[in-house]
PDB file of N, CA, C, O and CB in Angstrom:
ATOM      1  N   SER A   1       0.843  -1.184   0.000  1.00  0.00           N
ATOM      2  CA  SER A   1       0.000   0.000   0.000  1.00  0.00           C
ATOM      3  C   SER A   1       0.886   1.244   0.000  1.00  0.00           C
ATOM      4  O   SER A   1       2.064   1.180   0.351  1.00  0.00           O
ATOM      5  CB  SER A   1      -0.958   0.000   1.222  1.00  0.00           C
ATOM      6  N   ASN A   2       0.309   2.365  -0.394  1.00  0.00           N
ATOM      7  CA  ASN A   2       1.079   3.610  -0.406  1.00  0.00           C
ATOM      8  C   ASN A   2       1.562   3.977   0.987  1.00  0.00           C
ATOM      9  O   ASN A   2       2.630   4.568   1.138  1.00  0.00           O
ATOM     10  CB  ASN A   2       0.241   4.746  -0.980  1.00  0.00           C
ATOM     11  N   SER A   3       0.778   3.628   2.012  1.00  0.00           N
ATOM     12  CA  SER A   3       1.192   3.946   3.389  1.00  0.00           C
ATOM     13  C   SER A   3       2.501   3.259   3.741  1.00  0.00           C
ATOM     14  O   SER A   3       3.349   3.842   4.418  1.00  0.00           O
ATOM     15  CB  SER A   3       0.102   3.534   4.389  1.00  0.00           C
ATOM     16  N   ASN A   4       2.669   2.024   3.286  1.00  0.00           N
ATOM     17  CA  ASN A   4       3.908   1.302   3.574  1.00  0.00           C
ATOM     18  C   ASN A   4       5.100   1.912   2.844  1.00  0.00           C
ATOM     19  O   ASN A   4       6.193   1.995   3.404  1.00  0.00           O
ATOM     20  CB  ASN A   4       3.763  -0.166   3.191  1.00  0.00           C
ATOM     21  N   TYR A   5       4.898   2.341   1.596  1.00  0.00           N
ATOM     22  CA  TYR A   5       5.986   2.990   0.861  1.00  0.00           C
ATOM     23  C   TYR A   5       6.356   4.319   1.519  1.00  0.00           C
ATOM     24  O   TYR A   5       7.532   4.670   1.606  1.00  0.00           O
ATOM     25  CB  TYR A   5       5.585   3.216  -0.615  1.00  0.00           C
ATOM     26  N   PHE A   6       5.357   5.044   1.974  1.00  0.00           N
ATOM     27  CA  PHE A   6       5.605   6.312   2.647  1.00  0.00           C
ATOM     28  C   PHE A   6       6.414   6.076   3.924  1.00  0.00           C
ATOM     29  O   PHE A   6       7.387   6.783   4.186  1.00  0.00           O
ATOM     30  CB  PHE A   6       4.271   7.027   2.971  1.00  0.00           C
ATOM     31  N   LEU A   7       6.012   5.085   4.711  1.00  0.00           N
ATOM     32  CA  LEU A   7       6.725   4.747   5.944  1.00  0.00           C
ATOM     33  C   LEU A   7       8.154   4.300   5.650  1.00  0.00           C
ATOM     34  O   LEU A   7       9.087   4.709   6.342  1.00  0.00           O
ATOM     35  CB  LEU A   7       5.979   3.648   6.707  1.00  0.00           C
ATOM     36  N   LEU A   8       8.329   3.465   4.633  1.00  0.00           N
ATOM     37  CA  LEU A   8       9.668   3.025   4.247  1.00  0.00           C
ATOM     38  C   LEU A   8      10.538   4.209   3.862  1.00  0.00           C
ATOM     39  O   LEU A   8      11.700   4.278   4.262  1.00  0.00           O
ATOM     40  CB  LEU A   8       9.593   2.031   3.089  1.00  0.00           C
ATOM     41  N   GLY A   9       9.992   5.141   3.092  1.00  0.00           N
ATOM     42  CA  GLY A   9      10.747   6.334   2.710  1.00  0.00           C
ATOM     43  C   GLY A   9      11.169   7.148   3.914  1.00  0.00           C
ATOM     44  O   GLY A   9      12.298   7.636   3.969  1.00  0.00           O
ATOM     45  N   MET A  10      10.285   7.300   4.872  1.00  0.00           N
ATOM     46  CA  MET A  10      10.613   8.050   6.089  1.00  0.00           C
ATOM     47  C   MET A  10      11.721   7.358   6.884  1.00  0.00           C
ATOM     48  O   MET A  10      12.621   8.014   7.408  1.00  0.00           O
ATOM     49  CB  MET A  10       9.363   8.216   6.967  1.00  0.00           C
ATOM     50  N   ILE A  11      11.647   6.031   6.969  1.00  0.00           N
ATOM     51  CA  ILE A  11      12.670   5.267   7.691  1.00  0.00           C
ATOM     52  C   ILE A  11      14.024   5.411   6.999  1.00  0.00           C
ATOM     53  O   ILE A  11      15.040   5.643   7.655  1.00  0.00           O
ATOM     54  CB  ILE A  11      12.272   3.772   7.787  1.00  0.00           C
ATOM     55  N   LEU A  12      14.034   5.274   5.679  1.00  0.00           N
ATOM     56  CA  LEU A  12      15.280   5.412   4.924  1.00  0.00           C
ATOM     57  C   LEU A  12      15.889   6.792   5.113  1.00  0.00           C
ATOM     58  O   LEU A  12      17.099   6.917   5.304  1.00  0.00           O
ATOM     59  CB  LEU A  12      15.037   5.149   3.441  1.00  0.00           C
ATOM     60  N   GLU A  13      15.061   7.828   5.061  1.00  0.00           N
ATOM     61  CA  GLU A  13      15.571   9.185   5.250  1.00  0.00           C
ATOM     62  C   GLU A  13      16.137   9.376   6.648  1.00  0.00           C
ATOM     63  O   GLU A  13      17.181  10.008   6.814  1.00  0.00           O
ATOM     64  CB  GLU A  13      14.470  10.206   4.992  1.00  0.00           C
ATOM     65  N   LYS A  14      15.473   8.849   7.633  1.00  0.00           N
ATOM     66  CA  LYS A  14      15.929   8.984   9.028  1.00  0.00           C
ATOM     67  C   LYS A  14      17.260   8.268   9.244  1.00  0.00           C
ATOM     68  O   LYS A  14      18.162   8.808   9.884  1.00  0.00           O
ATOM     69  CB  LYS A  14      14.869   8.422   9.998  1.00  0.00           C
ATOM     70  N   ILE A  15      17.380   7.058   8.711  1.00  0.00           N
ATOM     71  CA  ILE A  15      18.592   6.255   8.901  1.00  0.00           C
ATOM     72  C   ILE A  15      19.787   6.847   8.156  1.00  0.00           C
ATOM     73  O   ILE A  15      20.894   6.900   8.691  1.00  0.00           O
ATOM     74  CB  ILE A  15      18.352   4.821   8.435  1.00  0.00           C
ATOM     75  N   THR A  16      19.557   7.291   6.917  1.00  0.00           N
ATOM     76  CA  THR A  16      20.670   7.722   6.070  1.00  0.00           C
ATOM     77  C   THR A  16      20.965   9.218   6.142  1.00  0.00           C
ATOM     78  O   THR A  16      22.071   9.642   5.807  1.00  0.00           O
ATOM     79  CB  THR A  16      20.387   7.349   4.654  1.00  0.00           C
ATOM     80  N   GLY A  17      19.996  10.022   6.573  1.00  0.00           N
ATOM     81  CA  GLY A  17      20.174  11.469   6.557  1.00  0.00           C
ATOM     82  C   GLY A  17      20.093  12.051   5.158  1.00  0.00           C
ATOM     83  O   GLY A  17      20.428  13.217   4.952  1.00  0.00           O
ATOM     84  N   ARG A  18      19.653  11.254   4.194  1.00  0.00           N
ATOM     85  CA  ARG A  18      19.504  11.679   2.791  1.00  0.00           C
ATOM     86  C   ARG A  18      18.022  11.703   2.451  1.00  0.00           C
ATOM     87  O   ARG A  18      17.225  11.048   3.123  1.00  0.00           O
ATOM     88  CB  ARG A  18      20.286  10.724   1.813  1.00  0.00           C
ATOM     89  N   THR A  19      17.642  12.447   1.421  1.00  0.00           N
ATOM     90  CA  THR A  19      16.240  12.446   1.002  1.00  0.00           C
ATOM     91  C   THR A  19      15.963  11.185   0.190  1.00  0.00           C
ATOM     92  O   THR A  19      16.877  10.566  -0.355  1.00  0.00           O
ATOM     93  CB  THR A  19      15.902  13.722   0.173  1.00  0.00           C
ATOM     94  N   TYR A  20      14.713  10.825   0.122  1.00  0.00           N
ATOM     95  CA  TYR A  20      14.299   9.665  -0.670  1.00  0.00           C
ATOM     96  C   TYR A  20      14.732   9.850  -2.124  1.00  0.00           C
ATOM     97  O   TYR A  20      15.189   8.907  -2.771  1.00  0.00           O
ATOM     98  CB  TYR A  20      12.763   9.457  -0.582  1.00  0.00           C
ATOM     99  N   GLN A  21      14.585  11.060  -2.623  1.00  0.00           N
ATOM    100  CA  GLN A  21      14.991  11.365  -3.991  1.00  0.00           C
ATOM    101  C   GLN A  21      16.489  11.125  -4.187  1.00  0.00           C
ATOM    102  O   GLN A  21      16.890  10.528  -5.186  1.00  0.00           O
ATOM    103  CB  GLN A  21      14.637  12.816  -4.339  1.00  0.00           C
ATOM    104  N   GLN A  22      17.306  11.573  -3.263  1.00  0.00           N
ATOM    105  CA  GLN A  22      18.756  11.372  -3.359  1.00  0.00           C
ATOM    106  C   GLN A  22      19.103   9.886  -3.324  1.00  0.00           C
ATOM    107  O   GLN A  22      19.933   9.420  -4.104  1.00  0.00           O
ATOM    108  CB  GLN A  22      19.479  12.111  -2.219  1.00  0.00           C
ATOM    109  N   LEU A  23      18.473   9.152  -2.426  1.00  0.00           N
ATOM    110  CA  LEU A  23      18.734   7.713  -2.325  1.00  0.00           C
ATOM    111  C   LEU A  23      18.352   6.983  -3.601  1.00  0.00           C
ATOM    112  O   LEU A  23      19.102   6.138  -4.090  1.00  0.00           O
ATOM    113  CB  LEU A  23      17.976   7.119  -1.146  1.00  0.00           C
ATOM    114  N   LEU A  24      17.196   7.307  -4.131  1.00  0.00           N
ATOM    115  CA  LEU A  24      16.735   6.682  -5.365  1.00  0.00           C
ATOM    116  C   LEU A  24      17.730   6.915  -6.499  1.00  0.00           C
ATOM    117  O   LEU A  24      18.065   5.997  -7.247  1.00  0.00           O
ATOM    118  CB  LEU A  24      15.355   7.221  -5.752  1.00  0.00           C
ATOM    119  N   GLN A  25      18.195   8.158  -6.612  1.00  0.00           N
ATOM    120  CA  GLN A  25      19.144   8.501  -7.670  1.00  0.00           C
ATOM    121  C   GLN A  25      20.484   7.797  -7.467  1.00  0.00           C
ATOM    122  O   GLN A  25      21.021   7.202  -8.401  1.00  0.00           O
ATOM    123  CB  GLN A  25      19.352  10.014  -7.725  1.00  0.00           C
ATOM    124  N   GLU A  26      21.025   7.861  -6.250  1.00  0.00           N
ATOM    125  CA  GLU A  26      22.367   7.334  -5.971  1.00  0.00           C
ATOM    126  C   GLU A  26      22.447   5.811  -5.963  1.00  0.00           C
ATOM    127  O   GLU A  26      23.425   5.237  -6.442  1.00  0.00           O
ATOM    128  CB  GLU A  26      22.841   7.852  -4.652  1.00  0.00           C
ATOM    129  N   LYS A  27      21.434   5.164  -5.426  1.00  0.00           N
ATOM    130  CA  LYS A  27      21.494   3.714  -5.215  1.00  0.00           C
ATOM    131  C   LYS A  27      20.876   2.882  -6.335  1.00  0.00           C
ATOM    132  O   LYS A  27      21.214   1.709  -6.494  1.00  0.00           O
ATOM    133  CB  LYS A  27      20.815   3.378  -3.937  1.00  0.00           C
ATOM    134  N   ILE A  28      19.980   3.475  -7.103  1.00  0.00           N
ATOM    135  CA  ILE A  28      19.289   2.680  -8.130  1.00  0.00           C
ATOM    136  C   ILE A  28      19.473   3.267  -9.526  1.00  0.00           C
ATOM    137  O   ILE A  28      19.996   2.600 -10.419  1.00  0.00           O
ATOM    138  CB  ILE A  28      17.798   2.583  -7.807  1.00  0.00           C
ATOM    139  N   LEU A  29      19.044   4.512  -9.716  1.00  0.00           N
ATOM    140  CA  LEU A  29      18.989   5.071 -11.066  1.00  0.00           C
ATOM    141  C   LEU A  29      20.367   5.304 -11.688  1.00  0.00           C
ATOM    142  O   LEU A  29      20.602   4.887 -12.823  1.00  0.00           O
ATOM    143  CB  LEU A  29      18.231   6.367 -11.041  1.00  0.00           C
ATOM    144  N   SER A  30      21.276   5.957 -10.974  1.00  0.00           N
ATOM    145  CA  SER A  30      22.608   6.222 -11.537  1.00  0.00           C
ATOM    146  C   SER A  30      23.399   4.939 -11.787  1.00  0.00           C
ATOM    147  O   SER A  30      23.973   4.800 -12.867  1.00  0.00           O
ATOM    148  CB  SER A  30      23.395   7.132 -10.603  1.00  0.00           C
ATOM    149  N   PRO A  31      23.459   3.984 -10.836  1.00  0.00           N
ATOM    150  CA  PRO A  31      24.205   2.750 -11.109  1.00  0.00           C
ATOM    151  C   PRO A  31      23.661   1.957 -12.304  1.00  0.00           C
ATOM    152  O   PRO A  31      24.410   1.243 -12.971  1.00  0.00           O
ATOM    153  CB  PRO A  31      24.190   1.871  -9.882  1.00  0.00           C
ATOM    154  N   LEU A  32      22.379   2.085 -12.567  1.00  0.00           N
ATOM    155  CA  LEU A  32      21.780   1.369 -13.696  1.00  0.00           C
ATOM    156  C   LEU A  32      21.754   2.211 -14.969  1.00  0.00           C
ATOM    157  O   LEU A  32      21.195   1.798 -15.985  1.00  0.00           O
ATOM    158  CB  LEU A  32      20.368   0.933 -13.344  1.00  0.00           C
ATOM    159  N   ASN A  33      22.372   3.413 -14.904  1.00  0.00           N
ATOM    160  CA  ASN A  33      22.433   4.335 -16.045  1.00  0.00           C
ATOM    161  C   ASN A  33      21.037   4.674 -16.580  1.00  0.00           C
ATOM    162  O   ASN A  33      20.831   4.787 -17.788  1.00  0.00           O
ATOM    163  CB  ASN A  33      23.284   3.728 -17.166  1.00  0.00           C
ATOM    164  N   MET A  34      20.097   4.831 -15.666  1.00  0.00           N
ATOM    165  CA  MET A  34      18.717   5.169 -16.047  1.00  0.00           C
ATOM    166  C   MET A  34      18.587   6.685 -16.137  1.00  0.00           C
ATOM    167  O   MET A  34      18.037   7.327 -15.243  1.00  0.00           O
ATOM    168  CB  MET A  34      17.685   4.584 -15.022  1.00  0.00           C
ATOM    169  N   ILE A  35      19.106   7.251 -17.237  1.00  0.00           N
ATOM    170  CA  ILE A  35      19.194   8.703 -17.373  1.00  0.00           C
ATOM    171  C   ILE A  35      17.857   9.353 -17.734  1.00  0.00           C
ATOM    172  O   ILE A  35      17.722  10.569 -17.597  1.00  0.00           O
ATOM    173  CB  ILE A  35      20.219   9.051 -18.420  1.00  0.00           C
ATOM    174  N   ASN A  36      16.880   8.594 -18.184  1.00  0.00           N
ATOM    175  CA  ASN A  36      15.568   9.142 -18.520  1.00  0.00           C
ATOM    176  C   ASN A  36      14.514   8.771 -17.486  1.00  0.00           C
ATOM    177  O   ASN A  36      13.316   8.801 -17.770  1.00  0.00           O
ATOM    178  CB  ASN A  36      15.135   8.659 -19.891  1.00  0.00           C
ATOM    179  N   THR A  37      14.961   8.424 -16.298  1.00  0.00           N
ATOM    180  CA  THR A  37      14.071   8.053 -15.206  1.00  0.00           C
ATOM    181  C   THR A  37      14.482   8.837 -13.976  1.00  0.00           C
ATOM    182  O   THR A  37      15.669   9.080 -13.763  1.00  0.00           O
ATOM    183  CB  THR A  37      14.108   6.519 -14.931  1.00  0.00           C
ATOM    184  N   GLY A  38      13.517   9.234 -13.169  1.00  0.00           N
ATOM    185  CA  GLY A  38      13.875   9.973 -11.974  1.00  0.00           C
ATOM    186  C   GLY A  38      12.687  10.213 -11.086  1.00  0.00           C
ATOM    187  O   GLY A  38      11.571   9.785 -11.379  1.00  0.00           O
ATOM    188  N   TYR A  39      12.939  10.898 -10.001  1.00  0.00           N
ATOM    189  CA  TYR A  39      11.912  11.275  -9.043  1.00  0.00           C
ATOM    190  C   TYR A  39      11.126  12.428  -9.650  1.00  0.00           C
ATOM    191  O   TYR A  39      11.710  13.417 -10.092  1.00  0.00           O
ATOM    192  CB  TYR A  39      12.531  11.668  -7.653  1.00  0.00           C
ATOM    193  N   ASP A  40       9.840  12.307  -9.671  1.00  0.00           N
ATOM    194  CA  ASP A  40       9.007  13.304 -10.335  1.00  0.00           C
ATOM    195  C   ASP A  40       8.878  14.564  -9.491  1.00  0.00           C
ATOM    196  O   ASP A  40       8.360  14.533  -8.375  1.00  0.00           O
ATOM    197  CB  ASP A  40       7.625  12.730 -10.632  1.00  0.00           C
ATOM    198  N   GLU A  41       9.355  15.663 -10.041  1.00  0.00           N
ATOM    199  CA  GLU A  41       9.209  16.970  -9.409  1.00  0.00           C
ATOM    200  C   GLU A  41       8.425  17.852 -10.365  1.00  0.00           C
ATOM    201  O   GLU A  41       8.807  17.974 -11.529  1.00  0.00           O
ATOM    202  CB  GLU A  41      10.604  17.607  -9.054  1.00  0.00           C
ATOM    203  N   PRO A  42       7.344  18.467  -9.913  1.00  0.00           N
ATOM    204  CA  PRO A  42       6.523  19.259 -10.831  1.00  0.00           C
ATOM    205  C   PRO A  42       7.251  20.446 -11.438  1.00  0.00           C
ATOM    206  O   PRO A  42       6.903  20.881 -12.536  1.00  0.00           O
ATOM    207  CB  PRO A  42       5.308  19.747 -10.120  1.00  0.00           C
ATOM    208  N   GLU A  43       8.267  20.986 -10.743  1.00  0.00           N
ATOM    209  CA  GLU A  43       8.963  22.161 -11.284  1.00  0.00           C
ATOM    210  C   GLU A  43      10.023  21.807 -12.318  1.00  0.00           C
ATOM    211  O   GLU A  43      10.509  22.691 -13.024  1.00  0.00           O
ATOM    212  CB  GLU A  43       9.603  22.934 -10.164  1.00  0.00           C
ATOM    213  N   THR A  44      10.390  20.538 -12.420  1.00  0.00           N
ATOM    214  CA  THR A  44      11.382  20.115 -13.409  1.00  0.00           C
ATOM    215  C   THR A  44      10.707  19.915 -14.756  1.00  0.00           C
ATOM    216  O   THR A  44       9.704  19.209 -14.857  1.00  0.00           O
ATOM    217  CB  THR A  44      12.094  18.816 -12.961  1.00  0.00           C
ATOM    218  N   ILE A  45      11.257  20.535 -15.785  1.00  0.00           N
ATOM    219  CA  ILE A  45      10.703  20.377 -17.130  1.00  0.00           C
ATOM    220  C   ILE A  45      11.398  19.199 -17.798  1.00  0.00           C
ATOM    221  O   ILE A  45      12.609  19.222 -18.016  1.00  0.00           O
ATOM    222  CB  ILE A  45      10.874  21.684 -17.977  1.00  0.00           C
ATOM    223  N   LEU A  46      10.631  18.183 -18.114  1.00  0.00           N
ATOM    224  CA  LEU A  46      11.149  16.997 -18.786  1.00  0.00           C
ATOM    225  C   LEU A  46      10.479  16.884 -20.154  1.00  0.00           C
ATOM    226  O   LEU A  46       9.260  16.745 -20.253  1.00  0.00           O
ATOM    227  CB  LEU A  46      10.905  15.708 -17.930  1.00  0.00           C
ATOM    228  N   HIS A  47      11.278  16.944 -21.185  1.00  0.00           N
ATOM    229  CA  HIS A  47      10.726  16.780 -22.520  1.00  0.00           C
ATOM    230  C   HIS A  47      10.271  15.334 -22.664  1.00  0.00           C
ATOM    231  O   HIS A  47      10.959  14.414 -22.222  1.00  0.00           O
ATOM    232  CB  HIS A  47      11.770  17.159 -23.622  1.00  0.00           C
ATOM    233  N   ASN A  48       9.130  15.138 -23.272  1.00  0.00           N
ATOM    234  CA  ASN A  48       8.545  13.803 -23.472  1.00  0.00           C
ATOM    235  C   ASN A  48       8.200  13.108 -22.152  1.00  0.00           C
ATOM    236  O   ASN A  48       8.258  11.882 -22.060  1.00  0.00           O
ATOM    237  CB  ASN A  48       9.509  12.930 -24.268  1.00  0.00           C
ATOM    238  N   ARG A  49       7.845  13.883 -21.145  1.00  0.00           N
ATOM    239  CA  ARG A  49       7.416  13.303 -19.862  1.00  0.00           C
ATOM    240  C   ARG A  49       6.177  12.443 -20.104  1.00  0.00           C
ATOM    241  O   ARG A  49       5.244  12.867 -20.786  1.00  0.00           O
ATOM    242  CB  ARG A  49       7.119  14.424 -18.797  1.00  0.00           C
ATOM    243  N   ALA A  50       6.174  11.253 -19.551  1.00  0.00           N
ATOM    244  CA  ALA A  50       5.023  10.361 -19.693  1.00  0.00           C
ATOM    245  C   ALA A  50       3.828  10.950 -18.944  1.00  0.00           C
ATOM    246  O   ALA A  50       3.976  11.529 -17.868  1.00  0.00           O
ATOM    247  CB  ALA A  50       5.356   8.935 -19.162  1.00  0.00           C
ATOM    248  N   ALA A  51       2.670  10.796 -19.519  1.00  0.00           N
ATOM    249  CA  ALA A  51       1.442  11.278 -18.896  1.00  0.00           C
ATOM    250  C   ALA A  51       0.455  10.132 -18.770  1.00  0.00           C
ATOM    251  O   ALA A  51       0.392   9.253 -19.629  1.00  0.00           O
ATOM    252  CB  ALA A  51       0.826  12.439 -19.707  1.00  0.00           C
ATOM    253  N   GLY A  52      -0.300  10.151 -17.711  1.00  0.00           N
ATOM    254  CA  GLY A  52      -1.295   9.103 -17.505  1.00  0.00           C
ATOM    255  C   GLY A  52      -2.633   9.447 -18.145  1.00  0.00           C
ATOM    256  O   GLY A  52      -2.923  10.605 -18.445  1.00  0.00           O
ATOM    257  N   TYR A  53      -3.419   8.434 -18.341  1.00  0.00           N
ATOM    258  CA  TYR A  53      -4.759   8.593 -18.889  1.00  0.00           C
ATOM    259  C   TYR A  53      -5.745   7.860 -18.003  1.00  0.00           C
ATOM    260  O   TYR A  53      -5.372   6.945 -17.268  1.00  0.00           O
ATOM    261  CB  TYR A  53      -4.835   8.074 -20.344  1.00  0.00           C
ATOM    262  N   GLU A  54      -6.982   8.255 -18.073  1.00  0.00           N
ATOM    263  CA  GLU A  54      -8.047   7.538 -17.387  1.00  0.00           C
ATOM    264  C   GLU A  54      -9.250   7.438 -18.305  1.00  0.00           C
ATOM    265  O   GLU A  54      -9.442   8.270 -19.192  1.00  0.00           O
ATOM    266  CB  GLU A  54      -8.424   8.235 -16.060  1.00  0.00           C
ATOM    267  N   LYS A  55     -10.050   6.421 -18.086  1.00  0.00           N
ATOM    268  CA  LYS A  55     -11.221   6.207 -18.927  1.00  0.00           C
ATOM    269  C   LYS A  55     -12.457   6.695 -18.194  1.00  0.00           C
ATOM    270  O   LYS A  55     -12.718   6.307 -17.055  1.00  0.00           O
ATOM    271  CB  LYS A  55     -11.366   4.716 -19.315  1.00  0.00           C
ATOM    272  N   LYS A  56     -13.208   7.546 -18.863  1.00  0.00           N
ATOM    273  CA  LYS A  56     -14.481   8.037 -18.346  1.00  0.00           C
ATOM    274  C   LYS A  56     -15.548   7.613 -19.346  1.00  0.00           C
ATOM    275  O   LYS A  56     -15.638   8.133 -20.458  1.00  0.00           O
ATOM    276  CB  LYS A  56     -14.469   9.609 -18.133  1.00  0.00           C
ATOM    277  N   GLU A  57     -16.337   6.664 -18.916  1.00  0.00           N
ATOM    278  CA  GLU A  57     -17.348   6.051 -19.772  1.00  0.00           C
ATOM    279  C   GLU A  57     -16.672   5.454 -21.001  1.00  0.00           C
ATOM    280  O   GLU A  57     -15.938   4.476 -20.862  1.00  0.00           O
ATOM    281  CB  GLU A  57     -18.429   7.086 -20.187  1.00  0.00           C
ATOM    282  N   LYS A  58     -16.886   5.995 -22.191  1.00  0.00           N
ATOM    283  CA  LYS A  58     -16.313   5.416 -23.408  1.00  0.00           C
ATOM    284  C   LYS A  58     -15.144   6.238 -23.946  1.00  0.00           C
ATOM    285  O   LYS A  58     -14.702   6.024 -25.075  1.00  0.00           O
ATOM    286  CB  LYS A  58     -17.384   5.291 -24.477  1.00  0.00           C
ATOM    287  N   GLU A  59     -14.652   7.158 -23.158  1.00  0.00           N
ATOM    288  CA  GLU A  59     -13.651   8.103 -23.640  1.00  0.00           C
ATOM    289  C   GLU A  59     -12.423   8.104 -22.730  1.00  0.00           C
ATOM    290  O   GLU A  59     -12.541   7.955 -21.514  1.00  0.00           O
ATOM    291  CB  GLU A  59     -14.247   9.516 -23.730  1.00  0.00           C
ATOM    292  N   TYR A  60     -11.255   8.270 -23.327  1.00  0.00           N
ATOM    293  CA  TYR A  60     -10.018   8.413 -22.558  1.00  0.00           C
ATOM    294  C   TYR A  60      -9.645   9.888 -22.486  1.00  0.00           C
ATOM    295  O   TYR A  60      -9.838  10.639 -23.442  1.00  0.00           O
ATOM    296  CB  TYR A  60      -8.863   7.582 -23.191  1.00  0.00           C
ATOM    297  N   MET A  61      -9.113  10.284 -21.347  1.00  0.00           N
ATOM    298  CA  MET A  61      -8.665  11.674 -21.183  1.00  0.00           C
ATOM    299  C   MET A  61      -7.440  11.687 -20.273  1.00  0.00           C
ATOM    300  O   MET A  61      -7.147  10.707 -19.588  1.00  0.00           O
ATOM    301  CB  MET A  61      -9.810  12.577 -20.594  1.00  0.00           C
ATOM    302  N   HIS A  62      -6.736  12.808 -20.277  1.00  0.00           N
ATOM    303  CA  HIS A  62      -5.558  12.932 -19.411  1.00  0.00           C
ATOM    304  C   HIS A  62      -5.989  12.792 -17.955  1.00  0.00           C
ATOM    305  O   HIS A  62      -6.976  13.390 -17.527  1.00  0.00           O
ATOM    306  CB  HIS A  62      -4.832  14.294 -19.641  1.00  0.00           C
ATOM    307  N   ALA A  63      -5.242  12.001 -17.207  1.00  0.00           N
ATOM    308  CA  ALA A  63      -5.508  11.847 -15.774  1.00  0.00           C
ATOM    309  C   ALA A  63      -5.038  13.105 -15.057  1.00  0.00           C
ATOM    310  O   ALA A  63      -4.108  13.766 -15.520  1.00  0.00           O
ATOM    311  CB  ALA A  63      -4.799  10.576 -15.194  1.00  0.00           C
ATOM    312  N   PRO A  64      -5.662  13.444 -13.943  1.00  0.00           N
ATOM    313  CA  PRO A  64      -5.195  14.619 -13.191  1.00  0.00           C
ATOM    314  C   PRO A  64      -3.788  14.384 -12.654  1.00  0.00           C
ATOM    315  O   PRO A  64      -3.370  13.247 -12.440  1.00  0.00           O
ATOM    316  CB  PRO A  64      -6.161  14.944 -12.028  1.00  0.00           C
ATOM    317  N   TYR A  65      -3.080  15.467 -12.443  1.00  0.00           N
ATOM    318  CA  TYR A  65      -1.710  15.397 -11.936  1.00  0.00           C
ATOM    319  C   TYR A  65      -1.713  14.831 -10.520  1.00  0.00           C
ATOM    320  O   TYR A  65      -2.572  15.174  -9.708  1.00  0.00           O
ATOM    321  CB  TYR A  65      -1.040  16.794 -11.962  1.00  0.00           C
ATOM    322  N   LEU A  66      -0.757  13.971 -10.234  1.00  0.00           N
ATOM    323  CA  LEU A  66      -0.569  13.424  -8.895  1.00  0.00           C
ATOM    324  C   LEU A  66       0.822  13.803  -8.429  1.00  0.00           C
ATOM    325  O   LEU A  66       1.816  13.349  -8.998  1.00  0.00           O
ATOM    326  CB  LEU A  66      -0.772  11.874  -8.872  1.00  0.00           C
ATOM    327  N   ASN A  67       0.901  14.625  -7.406  1.00  0.00           N
ATOM    328  CA  ASN A  67       2.184  15.021  -6.851  1.00  0.00           C
ATOM    329  C   ASN A  67       2.823  13.802  -6.206  1.00  0.00           C
ATOM    330  O   ASN A  67       2.247  13.231  -5.281  1.00  0.00           O
ATOM    331  CB  ASN A  67       2.025  16.179  -5.826  1.00  0.00           C
ATOM    332  N   MET A  68       4.005  13.385  -6.671  1.00  0.00           N
ATOM    333  CA  MET A  68       4.641  12.168  -6.198  1.00  0.00           C
ATOM    334  C   MET A  68       5.235  12.296  -4.792  1.00  0.00           C
ATOM    335  O   MET A  68       5.717  11.313  -4.229  1.00  0.00           O
ATOM    336  CB  MET A  68       5.714  11.763  -7.158  1.00  0.00           C
ATOM    337  N   ASN A  69       5.200  13.502  -4.228  1.00  0.00           N
ATOM    338  CA  ASN A  69       5.599  13.627  -2.829  1.00  0.00           C
ATOM    339  C   ASN A  69       4.547  13.051  -1.900  1.00  0.00           C
ATOM    340  O   ASN A  69       4.843  12.743  -0.745  1.00  0.00           O
ATOM    341  CB  ASN A  69       5.857  15.082  -2.479  1.00  0.00           C
ATOM    342  N   ILE A  70       3.328  12.904  -2.385  1.00  0.00           N
ATOM    343  CA  ILE A  70       2.258  12.344  -1.567  1.00  0.00           C
ATOM    344  C   ILE A  70       2.465  10.844  -1.349  1.00  0.00           C
ATOM    345  O   ILE A  70       2.509  10.406  -0.199  1.00  0.00           O
ATOM    346  CB  ILE A  70       0.894  12.602  -2.224  1.00  0.00           C
ATOM    347  N   PRO A  71       2.595  10.031  -2.424  1.00  0.00           N
ATOM    348  CA  PRO A  71       2.808   8.599  -2.190  1.00  0.00           C
ATOM    349  C   PRO A  71       4.274   8.236  -1.975  1.00  0.00           C
ATOM    350  O   PRO A  71       4.594   7.060  -1.802  1.00  0.00           O
ATOM    351  CB  PRO A  71       2.266   7.810  -3.351  1.00  0.00           C
ATOM    352  N   TYR A  72       5.157   9.207  -1.981  1.00  0.00           N
ATOM    353  CA  TYR A  72       6.607   9.036  -1.857  1.00  0.00           C
ATOM    354  C   TYR A  72       7.137   8.461  -3.140  1.00  0.00           C
ATOM    355  O   TYR A  72       8.341   8.232  -3.264  1.00  0.00           O
ATOM    356  CB  TYR A  72       6.974   8.128  -0.659  1.00  0.00           C
TER     357      TYR A  72
END
């Protein structure tokens, strides 16, 4: 559940003294050379940023923005 991910992020930050974003970048994304993947920040402009969709009745439309700081 999102609550467990949020709790895990808080524990990691407390233990390491680093932000969840820093840990994600340093421990997973950079070692795997994932240069087009990262922690979603609304102020960062990413060309070709993936966008979600949702289905309303018989039509698809852009899903509302979800700030990733909420679910960690």
